[in-house]
C-alpha positions in Angstrom: 85.6 81.0 86.5 87.7 79.8 89.5 90.8 79.7 87.3 90.3 83.3 86.3 90.0 84.3 89.9 93.2 82.5 90.9 95.0 84.1 88.0 93.7 87.6 89.0 94.8 87.0 92.7 98.2 85.9 91.4 98.6 88.9 89.2 97.7 91.2 92.2 100.2 89.4 94.4 102.9 89.9 91.8 102.0 93.6 91.4 102.2 93.9 95.2 105.6 92.2 95.3 106.9 94.5 92.5 105.6 97.7 93.9 106.4 97.2 97.6 108.4 94.2 98.5 111.2 94.4 95.8 112.4 97.8 96.9 112.1 96.8 100.6 114.1 93.6 99.8 116.8 95.8 98.2 117.1 97.7 101.5 117.2 94.5 103.5 119.8 92.6 101.5 122.1 95.3 100.3 124.0 98.2 101.7 121.6 100.6 99.9 120.0 103.2 102.1 117.4 104.3 99.6 115.2 102.3 97.2 112.7 103.8 94.8 109.3 102.3 94.1 109.2 101.1 90.6 106.0 102.8 89.5 105.6 105.8 91.8 107.6 108.6 93.3 107.9 106.8 96.6 111.3 106.3 98.2 111.9 103.7 100.9 114.7 104.5 103.4 117.0 102.6 105.8 118.3 104.8 108.6 120.2 104.6 111.9 118.4 105.9 115.0 120.5 109.1 115.0 119.5 109.9 111.4 116.5 111.7 109.9 115.0 110.0 106.9 114.8 113.1 104.7 118.4 114.0 105.4 119.4 110.5 104.1 117.1 111.1 101.1 118.6 114.6 100.5 122.2 113.1 100.5 120.9 110.5 98.0 119.6 113.1 95.7 122.7 115.3 95.9 124.9 112.3 95.2 122.9 111.9 91.9 123.5 115.6 90.9 120.2 117.1 92.3 120.4 120.2 94.4 117.7 121.3 96.8 116.7 124.7 95.7 113.5 125.3 97.7 111.5 124.1 100.6 107.9 124.9 101.3 106.8 123.1 104.5 107.0 119.4 103.7 107.7 119.9 100.0 111.3 119.9 98.9 112.2 121.0 95.4 115.3 119.7 93.7 116.9 120.8 90.4 119.3 119.2 88.0 120.2 120.3 84.5 117.2 122.8 84.4 114.7 120.1 85.5 112.8 120.4 88.7 111.5 117.6 90.9 109.2 118.2 93.9 109.3 115.6 96.7 107.0 115.7 99.7 108.1 114.3 103.1 105.3 111.8 102.8 107.0 110.2 99.7 110.0 109.2 101.8 109.1 106.2 104.0 111.3 104.7 106.7 111.3 100.9 106.4 114.3 100.0 108.6 115.8 101.7 111.7 119.1 100.4 113.0 118.7 97.3 110.7 115.3 96.4 112.3 112.0 96.5 110.5 110.1 99.7 111.3 106.8 98.6 112.7 105.0 101.6 111.3 104.6 99.8 108.0 101.1 101.3 107.5 103.0 104.2 106.0 104.1 102.0 103.1 100.6 102.0 101.9 99.5 105.6 102.6 
């Protein structure tokens, strides 16, 4: 029974690492400004203090061929090749500001 519990905790830790820490590590150790969560439509962002996180995200999307076609409050709609993708402001989470960890990490989990 104890071995099963340890394996379950290990599996949860691995899942946590994959979902959150791997994209954050990509931002920390590369020049990337955006990293996408592996299993959800959450994007982690690295910005400078004079930048706004969604502007950096918008540039990221446009560099990949997506064009913003509509905005309804905090919901932004992008289109590419007839496909639409809606991204809310809350799906873009600032992890680093000026190369320093953003201490509002509670937003990673909301």
